[in-house]
C-alpha positions, 0 to 999 in steps of 0.5 A, spaced: 927 654 585 935 655 587 936 653 594 938 658 601 937 659 607 931 662 607 928 655 603 931 651 609 927 656 615 921 655 610 921 647 610 924 646 616 918 652 618 912 648 615 915 641 618 915 643 625 907 646 623 906 639 623 909 636 627 904 641 632 899 639 628 900 631 629 902 632 635 894 636 637 892 629 634 895 624 637 893 628 644 887 628 641 884 623 637 882 616 640 884 612 633 891 615 633 893 614 640 890 606 640 895 605 634 900 609 638 901 613 631 908 618 633 906 626 630 913 625 625 910 620 621 903 624 621 907 629 619 911 626 614 904 624 611 901 630 611 907 633 608 908 628 602 899 629 601 900 637 602 906 637 599 909 638 591 909 630 591 901 630 591 896 636 592 902 643 591 899 645 597 905 647 600 911 650 598 917 645 600 923 644 597 925 639 592 931 639 597 927 634 603 932 628 601 938 631 602 935 633 609 935 625 612 942 625 611 944 630 615 939 628 620 942 621 620 949 623 620 947 628 626 944 621 630 949 618 630 954 623 632 950 622 639 950 615 639 958 615 643 956 620 647 949 617 649 951 610 650 951 606 656 956 601 659 956 593 660 951 590 663 954 582 664 953 583 671 944 585 670 943 577 669 948 574 663 943 568 661 938 572 660 942 578 656 945 574 652 939 570 649 936 577 648 943 578 644 943 572 641 935 572 639 936 579 636 942 579 633 941 572 629 934 575 627 937 582 625 941 578 620 936 573 618 932 580 616 937 582 611 939 576 608 932 574 607 931 581 604 937 581 600 937 573 597 930 575 595 932 581 591 938 577 588 935 570 586 928 572 586 925 578 584 931 580 579 929 574 576 922 577 573 923 585 574 929 589 571 931 591 579 938 593 582 941 587 585 940 591 591 933 593 592 931 587 597 934 591 602 929 596 602 925 591 607 930 590 613 933 597 612 926 600 613 923 594 618 929 593 622 931 599 622 926 604 621 926 611 618 933 612 621 937 607 616 932 607 612 934 615 610 943 612 611 942 606 606 938 610 601 944 616 602 948 610 600 946 607 596 945 614 593 952 615 592 954 608 587 947 611 583 942 607 586 937 613 587 931 610 588 933 606 594 931 611 599 923 612 597 923 604 597 927 604 604 923 610 607 916 607 604 918 599 607 920 603 614 912 606 613 909 600 611 912 597 618 910 602 623 903 600 621 904 593 620 908 593 627 902 597 631 896 593 626 898 587 627 902 587 634 895 589 636 891 583 634 897 578 637 895 581 643 888 580 643 890 572 640 895 572 646 891 574 651 885 570 648 890 564 648 892 564 656 900 567 654 901 574 656 902 575 663 900 581 665 896 583 659 892 591 661 887 593 656 889 600 652 882 603 656 887 602 663 894 604 660 896 610 663 894 618 660 901 619 658 902 613 653 896 615 650 897 622 648 904 622 649 903 628 654 906 628 661 902 630 667 906 635 671 908 630 677 911 626 672 915 631 668 923 630 669 929 636 667 931 634 660 938 634 663 943 638 668 947 645 665 955 645 666 956 653 664 953 659 667 950 663 661 954 668 662 959 664 658 956 658 653 950 656 654 950 648 655 945 647 650 950 650 645 957 647 648 952 640 647 950 642 640 958 644 639 959 637 640 954 634 636 956 638 631 963 638 631 963 630 631 958 630 624 962 636 621 968 630 623 964 624 620 964 630 613 971 631 613 973 623 615 969 620 609 970 626 604 978 625 605 977 617 605 973 618 597 979 623 595 985 618 598 980 611 597 975 612 591 973 605 591 972 606 599 966 611 599 963 610 607 958 614 608 958 621 613 954 618 619 958 610 619 964 616 619 960 621 624 960 615 630 967 613 629 969 621 630 964 621 636 968 614 639 975 618 638 972 625 641 969 621 647 975 617 649 979 623 648 973 627 652 975 622 657 982 622 658 982 630 659 975 629 664 971 633 658 966 628 658 964 630 665 961 637 662 957 634 658 950 632 659 948 625 656 940 628 657 941 632 653 944 630 647 939 624 647 933 628 647 937 633 641 938 625 637 930 624 639 929 632 635 934 630 630 929 623 629 923 626 629 926 631 624 928 626 619 922 621 619 918 627 618 922 629 613 923 622 610 916 620 609 915 627 605 920 625 601 918 619 598 917 620 591 910 616 589 912 615 582 918 611 584 914 607 590 909 606 584 914 603 578 916 598 584 910 597 587 909 590 585 915 587 588 916 591 592 909 588 595 912 581 595 918 583 598 914 586 604 909 581 604 914 576 604 918 579 610 913 581 615 911 573 614 917 571 616 919 575 621 913 574 625 915 567 624 922 567 627 920 572 632 914 568 636 917 561 634 924 563 636 921 567 642 918 562 645 924 557 645 929 562 647 926 567 653 925 562 660 921 567 663 916 571 659 917 570 652 910 573 649 912 580 653 919 580 649 917 577 643 912 583 641 916 587 644 922 584 638 916 584 633 914 592 634 922 593 633 923 588 627 918 591 623 917 599 626 921 601 631 924 601 638 919 606 640 913 602 637 916 596 641 916 599 647 908 602 645 906 593 645 910 592 651 907 596 655 900 594 653 902 587 655 907 589 661 905 595 664 909 595 669 916 593 666 916 586 670 919 582 665 925 586 664 925 586 657 927 593 656 933 591 661 936 585 657 935 589 650 939 596 652 945 591 655 944 586 648 944 593 644 950 595 646 953 588 642 948 588 637 949 597 635 957 596 632 953 590 627 947 594 625 953 600 623 957 595 619 950 592 615 948 598 613 955 602 611 958 596 608 952 594 604 952 599 599 959 597 597 958 590 597 953 591 592 956 595 588 962 591 586 957 585 585 958 581 592 951 582 594 950 573 593 956 574 598 953 579 603 946 575 603 951 569 604 955 572 610 948 574 613 945 568 613 951 564 617 952 568 622 945 569 624 944 561 623 950 560 626 949 565 632 942 560 632 946 554 633 951 557 638 945 559 643 942 551 641 950 548 645 949 554 650 942 551 652 939 558 650 934 554 645 929 549 647 923 545 644 917 546 647 
């Protein structure tokens, strides 16, 4: 079937209905609530099973994989306009520990995945050397990074990467909650938790995802009168302009430097940083609404997860099921060891709470980490999210560089160098933490 704007409407309409079904299940079904399953993931599963990949009951098109590339470019277009300021004044040691812990863990996870692919799995199966990157892209990055790296590798002819990374992200979300709930029970039994809250004692909005009327907030401040230009239109126009600029920059670089094919999402981030600086010079930024842009980013992410899971090619997953299972199992085990072994030694206060949050983030998404944290720290007394928010300002550029440059490096046969650099940097950061006195022996 040829693509047309109506095809997009049909695909978006079907996914929207499935998102609403997923939301209904989250608000009513206890097992869905207990495992904090996001409606976007449920929608993706329904679309995968009911769509052309399995049962063929829903008339979804074959273009769903391309939507993920566009949506991730829109998500990255939002980041420069929603990022905060430097937070060194808020407990430099705590933020430094969180940065060292998280940044080293991220780099070592990428080194682990890449190394397993190059030096082990490729010896027994006819795999592309980049195969192992599907694990860190899906685990630490989630479905957003899976879509981004899938699009980047597709430019170099590795079409299967998106399905593999999306599968890893889906397995990661499930493992983050299932294993996370077991870890919380174990931690409570061993006396390692500080403010444990039983699931039944959680606030209803955390279980159902529906805010009560007295806790609902405005989604953003309007800067314009609707008689001229609606504020939602203005903020969306900024996002779309940034994404278009990223697309143009990516195409321009590919035209003049064919060997350097930067992905659209990373170029959109660069364009966003430039526009943010320009807007600050001409006071245009005072008309932007950070909450509105943040909500746009959240909406794009919801559709990204749903379309991403729906576009998984089960034939590809089935073809690589054995090496993929080994990769994901080893990744989960070593991530678990790192998160809790290093976490118990680097965090002076509330190590279990901060470790369980990082487990959710390193295997699923930040939202999964927050869900697990709410059980162990319902009132936010550990300060974990504050530390993470400031530390992530320094982590984000490294994460974008990993996703942007890894396809280029592996394409030209320097994957081993990428793995070595990630491992050296990760271990170097841990050594730096030890020298600063942040890393202690129990």
